[in-house]
NUSELUM-448960 format. One line per 2 residues: number of its first residue (from 0); their letters; for each residue x, y, z of N, C-alpha, C. Coordinates in steps of 0.001 Angstrom, whole numbers, padded with zeros to 6 digits. Layout:
// residues N
NUM	A	X,Y,Z,X,Y,Z,X,Y,Z  ...
//
This chain:
// residues 352
0	MS	028979,-109316,043137,028045,-108664,044035,028642,-107399,044575  029887,-107477,044880,030582,-106298,045410,030716,-105216,044362
2	SA	030870,-105606,043112,031001,-104595,042050,029691,-103861,041841  028567,-104513,041944,027262,-103849,041789,027012,-102893,042931
4	AA	027385,-103268,044140,027196,-102365,045284,028095,-101147,045163  029303,-101368,044665,030210,-100221,044501,029685,-099236,043447
6	KA	029108,-099801,042403,028549,-098917,041371,027360,-098124,041914  026527,-098793,042706,025365,-098090,043274,025817,-097014,044240
8	EA	026837,-097335,045020,027342,-096320,045961,027965,-095144,045212  028646,-095373,044150,029245,-094277,043379,028164,-093414,042711
10	RR	027087,-094125,042244,025982,-093353,041620,025292,-092481,042652  025112,-093013,043866,024457,-092240,044922,025301,-091048,045305
12	KA	026612,-091169,045387,027479,-090038,045726,027470,-088984,044625  027424,-089455,043389,027395,-088482,042290,026108,-087654,042316
14	IL	024995,-088361,042627,023716,-087631,042709,023741,-086644,043856  024288,-087037,044994,024370,-086136,046142,025274,-084949,045836
16	NR	026393,-085215,045206,027290,-084101,044853,026626,-083120,043866  025877,-083704,042929,025183,-082835,041979,024134,-081989,042686
18	GA	023408,-082535,043620,022419,-081763,044371,023072,-080723,045254  024244,-081107,045852,024951,-080137,046690,025443,-078957,045852
20	DR	025909,-079223,044638,026348,-078123,043761,025182,-077187,043398  024032,-077773,043119,022858,-076940,042785,022429,-076108,043986
22	LA	022469,-076710,045166,022091,-075973,046371,023077,-074848,046650  024352,-075096,046416,025352,-074050,046631,025153,-072896,045640
24	KL	024801,-073218,044391,024554,-072164,043406,023358,-071313,043797  022302,-071968,044251,021118,-071209,044669,021418,-070332,045872
26	TT	022212,-070859,046803,022535,-070097,048009,023389,-068884,047672  024384,-069048,046831,025255,-067927,046472,024525,-066876,045637
28	SA	023618,-067337,044775,022856,-066358,043992,021923,-065542,044868  021425,-066120,045953,020566,-065372,046871,021365,-064392,047705
30	RG	022618,-064674,048028,023442,-063766,048826,023912,-062549,048034  024109,-062638,046742,024552,-061512,045939,026049,-061341,045990
32	ED	026489,-060053,046232,027913,-059739,046200,028659,-060310,047396  027949,-060678,048475,028611,-061233,049656,028999,-062683,049482
34	SP	028633,-063213,048361,028947,-064618,048144,030450,-064794,048030  030962,-065855,048539,032407,-066102,048411,032841,-066350,046987
36	VY	031867,-066655,046113,032243,-066874,044717,032705,-065578,044084  031942,-064448,044413,032302,-063151,043853,033487,-062522,044560
38	SS	033702,-062882,045831,034801,-062281,046591,036133,-062945,046343  036105,-064005,045592,037369,-064684,045321,038183,-063854,044358
40	PD	039478,-063721,044556,040311,-062900,043671,040431,-063529,042301  040509,-062602,041280,040666,-063082,039915,042060,-063650,039735
42	PP	042153,-064579,038860,043494,-065119,038604,044361,-064070,037943  045623,-064027,038215,046521,-063035,037612,046619,-063254,036115
44	PA	046740,-062138,035352,046830,-062282,033892,048136,-062936,033496  048075,-063555,032387,049271,-064229,031888,050293,-063195,031464
46	PL	051537,-063430,031704,052582,-062468,031324,052696,-062355,029807  052892,-061075,029373,053028,-060824,027945,054365,-061342,027445
48	PT	054379,-061758,026232,055667,-062227,025705,056622,-061059,025514  057850,-061290,025808,058884,-060262,025688,059262,-060079,024228
50	HS	059444,-058752,023858,059846,-058433,022491,061281,-057950,022507  061826,-058034,021419,063198,-057572,021300,063229,-056050,021298
52	QN	064404,-055486,021546,064558,-054032,021616,064288,-053381,020273  064645,-054022,019190,064417,-053442,017859,062931,-053349,017533
54	VR	062227,-054420,017905,060777,-054408,017639,060096,-053324,018450  060460,-053122,019719,059854,-052100,020568,060149,-050694,020027
56	QF	061373,-050480,019526,061679,-049183,018946,060944,-048952,017620  060782,-050060,016848,060065,-049925,015579,058591,-049592,015793
58	LG	058027,-050211,016801,056616,-049932,017103,056429,-048626,017842  057494,-048018,018337,057383,-046745,019035,056998,-046872,020483
60	ED	057165,-048074,021072,056775,-048231,022467,057753,-047543,023406  059024,-047461,023025,060010,-046823,023888,060128,-045325,023624
62	TP	059525,-044807,022523,059648,-043377,022209,058583,-042598,022965  058977,-041676,023843,057955,-040914,024587,057249,-039925,023648
64	AA	055934,-039836,023849,055137,-038904,023020,055430,-037474,023422  055768,-036661,022422,056099,-035261,022706,054813,-034473,022965
66	TP	054845,-033633,023987,053675,-032804,024336,053569,-031651,023348  052446,-031496,022671,052335,-030400,021685,052335,-029052,022385
68	PR	053075,-028080,021851,053101,-026748,022486,051751,-026045,022331  051355,-025327,023366,050102,-024572,023368,050334,-023214,022696
70	LS	049677,-023040,021564,049805,-021798,020811,048638,-020881,021142  048956,-019606,021230,047905,-018615,021516,047044,-018414,020278
72	RT	045739,-018191,020480,044797,-017977,019369,045019,-016593,018773  045372,-016555,017521,045644,-015291,016843,044483,-014962,015913
74	AS	044654,-013815,015257,043593,-013377,014348,043511,-014256,013118  044658,-014952,012788,044641,-015802,011603,043777,-017030,011800
76	DS	043602,-017474,013128,042778,-018653,013364,041310,-018381,013098  040900,-017119,013214,039484,-016783,013054,039094,-016525,011616
78	RP	040029,-016731,010686,039692,-016517,009287,038782,-017637,008803  037834,-017300,007924,036960,-018352,007422,037724,-019310,006535
80	TS	037186,-020477,006414,037797,-021497,005581,037608,-021150,004120  038213,-021972,003294,038195,-021666,001870,036789,-021758,001292
82	FA	035974,-022710,001815,034634,-022843,001264,033717,-021729,001734  034064,-021040,002839,033224,-019936,003329,033808,-018571,003005
84	ST	034935,-018536,002291,035551,-017244,001993,034747,-016467,000954  034046,-017161,000059,033245,-016485,-000960,031879,-016142,-000385
86	PD	031485,-014852,-000339,030187,-014494,000251,029042,-014942,-000638  027902,-015228,000006,026705,-015637,-000708,026090,-014417,-001396
88	PT	025905,-014446,-002724,025352,-013245,-003391,023907,-012974,-003034  023180,-013991,-002522,021766,-013766,-002181,021572,-013144,-000822
90	IW	022636,-013032,-000010,022532,-012445,001328,023084,-011033,001265  022272,-010073,001682,022662,-008665,001663,023309,-008295,002982
92	SE	024383,-007553,002880,025053,-007072,004081,024301,-005877,004654  024772,-005433,005820,024123,-004284,006456,024303,-003020,005613
94	EQ	025454,-002901,004963,025682,-001733,004111,024727,-001714,002919  024509,-002896,002303,023584,-002957,001182,022154,-002688,001620
96	QQ	021778,-003199,002796,020435,-002905,003302,020262,-001419,003564  021300,-000782,004078,021222,000661,004315,021106,001424,003000
98	QL	021828,000970,001975,021727,001617,000667,020339,001451,000069  019741,000271,000249,018377,000072,-000233,017398,000980,000488
100	LN	017575,001127,001797,016705,002027,002559,016872,003468,002102  018109,003861,001828,018344,005222,001332,017692,005435,-000027
102	AL	017754,004411,-000887,017127,004545,-002206,015619,004654,-002099  015027,003858,-001206,013576,003938,-001021,013171,005285,-000462
104	MG	013930,005798,000495,013621,007108,001063,013788,008204,000021  014813,008058,-000830,015016,009062,-001865,013938,009013,-002931
106	AA	013453,007804,-003270,012394,007706,-004275,011069,008200,-003756  010833,008075,-002441,009540,008494,-001893,009502,009971,-001605
108	GG	010508,010485,-000902,010434,011874,-000477,011505,012767,-001011  012389,012257,-001847,013436,013082,-002422,014693,013127,-001591
110	AS	014700,012521,-000404,015887,012522,000444,016686,011283,000148  017978,011431,000004,018826,010312,-000369,019246,009479,000814
112	SL	019116,009943,002024,019537,009195,003196,018752,009679,004375  018921,008931,005479,018251,009311,006712,018955,010498,007345
114	PG	018249,011213,008269,018900,012354,008925,020121,011915,009715  021178,012638,009562,022415,012351,010285,023307,011344,009617
116	QQ	022959,010870,008425,023759,009876,007724,024172,010439,006379  025353,010033,005969,025867,010478,004683,025235,009649,003573
118	PQ	024856,010258,002468,024276,009486,001368,025312,008578,000735  024884,007380,000377,025767,006402,-000234,025893,006710,-001716
120	PA	027095,006825,-002249,027226,007097,-003686,026786,005904,-004495  026233,006214,-005663,025755,005138,-006524,026900,004350,-007125
122	ES	028098,004963,-007252,029216,004250,-007861,029775,003169,-006955  029382,003164,-005658,029922,002168,-004743,029327,000794,-004963
124	LP	028247,000690,-005724,027625,-000592,-005969,028183,-001197,-007245  028349,-002509,-007297,028814,-003142,-008533,027792,-002971,-009644
126	EH	028274,-003186,-010847,027411,-002961,-012008,026298,-003983,-012082  026613,-005259,-011773,025628,-006327,-011873,025110,-006727,-010504
128	NP	025152,-005843,-009576,024625,-006143,-008249,023102,-006084,-008283  022387,-007098,-007763,020917,-007031,-007766,020387,-005880,-006946
130	LA	021120,-005474,-005915,020681,-004323,-005123,020710,-003052,-005960  021755,-002906,-006794,021826,-001720,-007651,020686,-001703,-008654
132	AL	020348,-002866,-009197,019231,-002909,-010147,017912,-002572,-009475  017717,-003092,-008261,016471,-002799,-007547,016380,-001333,-007180
134	MG	017507,-000755,-006743,017508,000674,-006420,017250,001508,-007665  017825,001114,-008798,017568,001845,-010030,016125,001730,-010479
136	AF	015512,000563,-010258,014104,000405,-010641,013204,001268,-009791  013492,001326,-008482,012685,002177,-007609,012869,003648,-007963
138	AG	014098,004029,-008250,014332,005429,-008609,013672,005776,-009932  013684,004839,-010881,013028,005109,-012152,011523,005162,-012029
140	AA	010941,004330,-011148,009486,004379,-010966,009049,005647,-010298  009894,006228,-009457,009488,007433,-008730,009797,008695,-009499
142	GG	010968,008781,-010090,011356,010046,-010713,011460,010017,-012205  011166,008874,-012837,011222,008810,-014288,012567,008380,-014814
144	AS	013601,008286,-013989,014921,007872,-014448,014994,006367,-014425  015795,005817,-015310,015898,004376,-015401,016866,003803,-014406
146	SL	017772,004574,-013837,018752,004084,-012886,019223,005242,-012057  020052,004900,-011080,020614,005922,-010221,021718,006673,-010957
148	PG	022077,007875,-010488,023147,008620,-011156,024462,007863,-011117  025121,007811,-012242,026410,007137,-012325,026323,005664,-012615
150	QQ	025120,005123,-012838,024956,003712,-013119,024251,003542,-014450  024577,002452,-015119,023915,002124,-016359,022578,001475,-016046
152	PQ	021535,001772,-016823,020241,001143,-016560,020319,-000355,-016764  019746,-001098,-015837,019759,-002546,-015876,018342,-003033,-016092
154	SA	018213,-004061,-016889,016920,-004638,-017193,016881,-006061,-016680  015716,-006697,-016906,015553,-008059,-016417,016426,-009049,-017175
156	ES	016870,-008704,-018416,017688,-009646,-019173,019080,-009799,-018600  019519,-008872,-017723,020859,-008961,-017160,020952,-009976,-016040
158	FP	019823,-010566,-015609,019822,-011561,-014550,019479,-012921,-015144  019889,-013991,-014470,019482,-015324,-014933,017972,-015500,-014825
160	ED	017473,-016562,-015490,016031,-016797,-015475,015526,-017158,-014086  016347,-017862,-013292,015913,-018282,-011965,016261,-017266,-010889
162	HP	016669,-016068,-011277,017021,-015059,-010270,015753,-014506,-009625  015772,-014251,-008304,014552,-013760,-007639,014101,-012399,-008142
164	LN	015038,-011555,-008574,014672,-010205,-009003,014277,-010126,-010474  014327,-011258,-011178,014020,-011216,-012604,012557,-010869,-012844
166	AL	011656,-011533,-012101,010222,-011255,-012279,009869,-009849,-011839  010493,-009396,-010741,010198,-008049,-010247,010663,-006984,-011229
168	MS	011862,-007165,-011789,012369,-006192,-012747,011530,-006191,-014025  011080,-007378,-014464,010241,-007435,-015663,008915,-006735,-015435
170	MM	008353,-006902,-014223,007076,-006266,-013920,007211,-004756,-013853  008330,-004273,-013296,008525,-002829,-013190,008780,-002193,-014547
172	SS	009474,-002926,-015417,009801,-002339,-016711,008639,-002383,-017684  007795,-003437,-017597,006691,-003580,-018548,005403,-002979,-018077
174	GG	005271,-002633,-016816,004036,-002014,-016342,003173,-002937,-015535  003556,-004210,-015363,002840,-005072,-014455,001681,-005818,-015061
176	GQ	001185,-005428,-016229,000068,-006125,-016817,-001263,-005783,-016198  -001304,-004934,-015197,-002551,-004556,-014562,-002811,-003072,-014671
178	GG	-002111,-002390,-015530,-002402,-000987,-015752,-001585,-000045,-014934  -000577,-000537,-014198,000217,000365,-013385,001683,000156,-013639
180	AG	002394,001152,-014128,003818,001037,-014390,004585,001121,-013096  005591,000214,-012948,006416,000254,-011757,005780,-000377,-010548
182	MP	004712,-001188,-010708,004061,-001818,-009578,004462,-003280,-009537  004782,-003846,-008360,005111,-005260,-008254,003913,-006116,-008612
184	PG	004144,-007421,-008932,003012,-008276,-009295,002080,-008472,-008117  000773,-008483,-008405,-000228,-008665,-007375,-000703,-007398,-006728
186	MV	-000099,-006259,-007052,-000497,-004978,-006473,-001247,-004170,-007522  -002366,-003582,-007090,-003206,-002803,-007990,-002772,-001356,-007920
188	PP	-002526,-000701,-009036,-002143,000710,-008993,-003250,001557,-008431  -002907,002749,-007899,-003924,003557,-007230,-004945,004173,-008160
190	NT	-004710,004224,-009478,-005663,004870,-010375,-006661,003900,-010972  -006723,002629,-010447,-007713,001681,-010901,-008554,001244,-009729
192	NM	-009658,000570,-010036,-010553,000104,-008998,-010712,-001391,-009105  -011545,-001956,-008233,-011683,-003400,-008161,-012457,-003973,-009339
194	FN	-013180,-003146,-010093,-013931,-003604,-011242,-013171,-003411,-012542  -011860,-003151,-012464,-011025,-002911,-013644,-011555,-001749,-014479
196	QT	-012081,-000744,-013814,-012582,000445,-014482,-011799,001639,-013985  -011294,002402,-014908,-010527,003587,-014542,-011471,004766,-014396
198	PD	-011616,005324,-013196,-012529,006451,-013030,-012011,007688,-013749  -012963,008522,-014147,-012609,009753,-014851,-011915,010715,-013906
200	RP	-010754,011143,-014307,-010046,012126,-013504,-010645,013510,-013739  -010660,014338,-012721,-011218,015687,-012909,-010368,016491,-013885
202	AK	-010909,016660,-015096,-010178,017404,-016123,-010294,018900,-015863  -009380,019629,-016464,-009411,021074,-016309,-010613,021648,-017050
204	KT	-011186,022674,-016469,-012345,023309,-017082,-011922,024063,-018338  -012765,023958,-019345,-012508,024686,-020582,-012881,026164,-020412
206	FL	-012540,026928,-021426,-012851,028361,-021376,-014362,028602,-021363  -015114,027759,-022099,-016569,027913,-022123,-017190,027575,-020771
208	QK	-016662,026540,-020105,-017176,026189,-018782,-016898,027294,-017766  -015750,027938,-017875,-015457,029048,-016972,-016286,030292,-017302
210	LM	-016703,030398,-018564,-017441,031588,-018985,-018939,031491,-018709  -019479,030282,-018553,-020925,030119,-018399,-021480,030798,-017147
212	PL	-020857,030740,-015967,-021408,031501,-014829,-021502,032996,-015105  -020516,033550,-015811,-020579,034973,-016155,-021715,035251,-017136
214	VH	-021974,034316,-018055,-023082,034480,-018999,-024413,034504,-018258  -024581,033601,-017291,-025820,033585,-016501,-025970,034883,-015704
216	LV	-024880,035357,-015143,-024945,036591,-014352,-025334,037793,-015215  -024676,037933,-016350,-024953,039081,-017226,-026366,038996,-017794
218	AG	-026794,037778,-018198,-028141,037631,-018768,-029214,037943,-017731  -029047,037485,-016502,-030036,037762,-015462,-030116,039239,-015116
220	WM	-028981,039882,-015004,-029000,041306,-014658,-029506,042171,-015821  -029212,041776,-017046,-029757,042527,-018187,-031282,042400,-018248
222	LL	-031800,041205,-017966,-033252,041036,-017929,-033871,041856,-016804  -033231,041878,-015647,-033740,042675,-014531,-033709,044169,-014858
224	AY	-032626,044621,-015471,-032546,046042,-015843,-033604,046405,-016880  -033886,045495,-017797,-034928,045773,-018802,-036292,045959,-018146
226	FV	-036630,045096,-017193,-037935,045211,-016543,-037992,046407,-015600  -036880,046748,-014976,-036891,047878,-014040,-036953,049202,-014790
228	LW	-036220,049315,-015879,-036108,050605,-016565,-037170,050815,-017644  -037720,049731,-018225,-038659,049925,-019331,-040041,049319,-019054
230	KE	-040094,048039,-018693,-041401,047392,-018551,-042195,047941,-017371  -041572,048134,-016239,-042314,048629,-015062,-042810,050065,-015264
232	PQ	-042030,051001,-015806,-042585,052341,-016075,-043742,052327,-017076  -043679,051441,-018081,-044791,051349,-019028,-046059,050839,-018348
234	AF	-045906,049826,-017482,-047073,049336,-016754,-047613,050383,-015791  -046749,051210,-015222,-047202,052260,-014313,-047983,053338,-015060
236	EV	-047580,053634,-016268,-048288,054644,-017043,-049661,054154,-017493  -049765,052855,-017758,-051051,052317,-018213,-052051,052276,-017071
238	QP	-051595,051854,-015868,-052491,051747,-014733,-052867,053137,-014228  -054121,053287,-013658,-054499,054573,-013053,-053695,054807,-011780
240	HT	-053498,056059,-011414,-052712,056399,-010232,-053471,055964,-008988  -052822,055172,-008180,-053418,054694,-006936,-052872,055490,-005788
242	SG	-053485,055296,-004638,-053036,056003,-003442,-051673,055499,-003023  -050824,056396,-002621,-049482,056035,-002161,-048487,055972,-003268
244	ST	-048889,056099,-004484,-047952,056018,-005591,-047462,057398,-005944  -046244,057462,-006371,-045617,058719,-006761,-045213,058646,-008205
246	GS	-044837,059741,-008759,-044484,059787,-010162,-043081,059340,-010452  -042137,059405,-009487,-040745,059058,-009726,-040568,057548,-009611
248	AW	-039833,056955,-010597,-039582,055511,-010567,-038636,055145,-009429  -037632,056003,-009140,-036683,055697,-008060,-037373,055719,-006700
250	SR	-038299,056608,-006531,-039013,056656,-005251,-039899,055431,-005065  -040484,054918,-006158,-041309,053714,-006037,-040462,052507,-005636
252	WA	-039282,052400,-006206,-038406,051289,-005833,-037826,051489,-004432  -037627,052733,-004033,-037104,052983,-002690,-038111,052635,-001608
254	EL	-039440,052685,-001943,-040462,052335,-000959,-040394,050867,-000545  -039836,050026,-001382,-039741,048597,-001042,-038811,048336,000134
256	AW	-037980,049317,000481,-037056,049134,001600,-037748,049283,002944  -038875,050022,003020,-039508,050262,004313,-040993,049923,004339
258	RK	-041659,049749,003194,-043068,049387,003193,-043254,047908,003525  -044356,047596,004196,-044699,046228,004521,-045390,045574,003329
260	PE	-045377,044230,003288,-046064,043572,002165,-047573,043811,002165  -048155,044082,003362,-049600,044316,003402,-049980,045658,002793
262	DS	-049061,046612,002806,-049350,047935,002244,-049307,047887,000715  -049946,048836,000127,-049929,048935,-001339,-048586,049476,-001811
264	WG	-048036,048826,-002858,-046751,049241,-003396,-046951,050103,-004636  -046013,050989,-004820,-046064,051807,-006036,-045519,051085,-007245
266	VQ	-044661,050063,-007043,-044090,049302,-008158,-045184,048405,-008727  -045315,048400,-010029,-046344,047619,-010695,-045875,046174,-010905
268	FV	-046860,045274,-010913,-046561,043867,-011134,-046372,043620,-012630  -045266,042974,-012953,-044934,042643,-014343,-044561,041165,-014401
270	PF	-044731,040502,-015559,-044407,039061,-015673,-042898,038807,-015743  -042204,039207,-014710,-040745,039014,-014728,-040376,037556,-014468
272	FW	-041124,036883,-013597,-040766,035500,-013245,-040809,034598,-014468  -041836,034743,-015295,-041935,033879,-016465,-040837,034187,-017478
274	AF	-040487,035435,-017588,-039381,035784,-018494,-038057,035224,-017975  -037863,035298,-016660,-036634,034756,-016079,-036580,033241,-016221
276	TT	-037716,032558,-016018,-037749,031103,-016182,-037456,030707,-017627  -038011,031442,-018570,-037753,031143,-019985,-036279,031324,-020329
278	LT	-035673,032384,-019839,-034247,032610,-020090,-033397,031505,-019477  -033759,031069,-018291,-032987,030006,-017635,-033109,028687,-018383
280	VV	-034315,028358,-018840,-034510,027113,-019591,-033713,027140,-020894  -033696,028279,-021556,-032937,028392,-022806,-031444,028196,-022551
282	LH	-030929,028819,-021516,-029501,028681,-021213,-029143,027248,-020836  -029992,026621,-020020,-029693,025247,-019602,-029845,024269,-020758
284	SW	-030812,024486,-021623,-030958,023605,-022788,-029740,023702,-023696  -029253,024906,-023878,-028056,025065,-024702,-026857,024375,-024072
286	RI	-026731,024445,-022748,-025614,023785,-022066,-025717,022272,-022170  -026950,021742,-022110,-027120,020290,-022188,-026807,019786,-023593
288	FK	-027316,020459,-024614,-027081,020000,-025984,-025620,020164,-026395  -024951,021153,-025884,-023536,021348,-026186,-022629,020456,-025345
290	GV	-023175,019884,-024291,-022350,019050,-023412,-021303,019837,-022663  -021690,021012,-022220,-020723,021857,-021513,-020381,021272,-020153
292	DP	-021394,020793,-019444,-021193,020257,-018094,-021520,018771,-018096  -020534,017881,-018297,-020820,016445,-018219,-021133,016036,-016790
294	VR	-022011,015052,-016679,-022424,014582,-015355,-021295,013754,-014758  -020891,014088,-013558,-019837,013364,-012840,-020485,012641,-011669
296	LP	-020564,011330,-011791,-021177,010522,-010742,-020194,010314,-009606  -020684,010058,-008394,-019778,009673,-007303,-019054,008373,-007624
298	TL	-017969,008145,-006919,-017121,006987,-007232,-017856,005674,-007020  -018503,005521,-005872,-019220,004271,-005595,-020369,004067,-006577
300	LS	-021063,005143,-006918,-022170,005013,-007862,-021676,004664,-009261  -020543,005203,-009661,-019982,004850,-010974,-019535,003399,-011025
302	FA	-019097,002835,-009877,-018742,001418,-009839,-019973,000529,-009990  -021074,000913,-009331,-022267,000064,-009316,-023187,000301,-010497
304	LP	-023025,001387,-011235,-023962,001720,-012316,-023980,000687,-013440  -022832,000143,-013905,-022905,-000854,-014992,-023576,-002150,-014590
306	HL	-023691,-002437,-013294,-024256,-003703,-012841,-025732,-003588,-012478  -026339,-002437,-012651,-027749,-002249,-012329,-028618,-002676,-013502
308	PA	-029893,-002972,-013253,-030794,-003329,-014362,-030940,-002193,-015363  -031592,-002517,-016473,-031641,-001596,-017618,-032293,-000251,-017322
310	PL	-033443,-000149,-016649,-034036,001197,-016511,-033286,002095,-015542  -032619,001497,-014565,-032041,002308,-013496,-030885,003200,-013950
312	PS	-029934,002746,-014789,-028834,003651,-015166,-029294,004929,-015850  -030254,004808,-016779,-030735,006021,-017455,-031479,006936,-016495
314	LI	-032256,006343,-015582,-032964,007171,-014605,-031988,007901,-013693  -030940,007210,-013304,-029958,007843,-012414,-029227,008971,-013135
316	LN	-028826,008726,-014384,-028120,009772,-015133,-029009,010992,-015374  -030264,010740,-015765,-031171,011873,-015983,-031461,012615,-014683
318	GM	-031602,011852,-013594,-031823,012513,-012310,-030642,013374,-011895  -029420,012883,-012155,-028246,013693,-011841,-028186,014954,-012703
320	KY	-028610,014847,-013958,-028623,016034,-014821,-029622,017069,-014316  -030812,016602,-013915,-031805,017543,-013398,-031361,018162,-012078
322	MQ	-030673,017393,-011261,-030139,017969,-010028,-029089,019033,-010335  -028278,018786,-011356,-027293,019795,-011756,-027975,021056,-012275
324	IG	-029050,020878,-013050,-029803,022044,-013532,-030424,022805,-012368  -030961,022066,-011389,-031565,022731,-010233,-030560,023524,-009425
326	SV	-029338,022989,-009272,-028327,023729,-008514,-027932,025024,-009222  -027811,024962,-010553,-027482,026182,-011302,-028651,027165,-011267
328	FI	-029879,026659,-011293,-031056,027538,-011224,-031121,028267,-009879  -030774,027573,-008810,-030738,028223,-007491,-029664,029309,-007462
330	DD	-028534,029050,-008100,-027497,030090,-008183,-027995,031311,-008952  -028753,031067,-010016,-029295,032199,-010785,-030292,033010,-009953
332	IA	-031117,032324,-009167,-032072,033040,-008312,-031336,033870,-007267  -030249,033307,-006705,-029472,034062,-005719,-028865,035318,-006350
334	VL	-028348,035189,-007566,-027802,036359,-008263,-028895,037380,-008545  -030101,036907,-008908,-031219,037817,-009189,-031660,038572,-007937
336	LF	-031764,037883,-006806,-032141,038552,-005560,-031097,039590,-005158  -029831,039278,-005386,-028797,040271,-005105,-028973,041508,-005989
338	GV	-029342,041291,-007249,-029562,042423,-008146,-030753,043272,-007724  -031849,042646,-007261,-033017,043397,-006793,-032664,044230,-005564
340	GF	-031924,043629,-004641,-031502,044389,-003461,-030598,045553,-003817  -029714,045337,-004776,-028832,046433,-005193,-029633,047573,-005823
342	II	-030671,047240,-006610,-031498,048287,-007236,-032270,049060,-006173  -032805,048378,-005163,-033526,049078,-004090,-032589,050017,-003337
344	WL	-031367,049552,-003057,-030411,050421,-002348,-030025,051625,-003209  -029818,051382,-004503,-029464,052477,-005400,-030624,053469,-005549
346	AS	-031878,052952,-005602,-033042,053842,-005717,-033223,054687,-004466  -032953,054105,-003291,-033050,054893,-002055,-032007,056006,-002031
348	CF	-030847,055769,-002608,-029816,056813,-002669,-030248,057952,-003600  -030834,057603,-004760,-031266,058643,-005700,-032505,059374,-005190
350	AS	-033408,058672,-004517,-034646,059308,-004056,-034390,060291,-002930  -033392,060027,-002090,-033104,060938,-000980,-032426,062218,-001480
//
């Protein structure tokens, strides 16, 4: 009986102790750092085992580390490493960029360098330098030379296939494939248009084209002189003498300078206009059949003319031809009026 009571009492104490431990844990966790559990000192570390003197010297524990001397930074420290000592051939230096600018300025305006700067000699560039090839290509496109003075001409075959300047050099040497020599790819030369049609350049006038205005002038004045000197006096002799008319031909022509149109003139009416029109038609027909003056359309009209419907191009060309004939006919009339005025002035001088 006593053993059972002792066991029950021991079990009850164990349960109480277990509850007291749990309560103490909860209390200390609520207090935080002020808990006596955290404020208790840590146990001292265990002493390290002692080593022999030979082992300590072998491991270097007794050897004091030497302080490395502080060396001043010299110019040798700033040298590039071995992998960076070789310059990148695709990166141009400032000197090469300046040489390229000088070459472009020389190809455009004939000046080899900018004002105040010395021109860079062509021999300063390496033979297989891409900058030298590009400068030679620009100089050849502008002045007809294949390279700069003192350099051998370089072509696209001197570069590898994957070189950036290979396509550019091939385009400059072959003409670009778009009709313009020395033009980079994708650029249209200035002598072509958007319709791939090359407009007619103004050609030099032939000797016959330069002579035709003189032919019109001489023919008109000869016709006027014929009617003034021969046809008008014959018509005056046939007609009866009217009032105000005189016998002298110069005096009759001189009256045109001061007589009004309402007054009667001494000069007789002759079919000069029809003769002049016939002469003009003959001259213009000969010019058209000979093709002396080809029709030159405006630039925009020449671009749009091939795309117009069938009747319109012929109508436009014929209309331009008739306009050209009309402009020349007006010039002939102006020359004729000048000749009539000159005859009246000359007749007034002789009549006085």
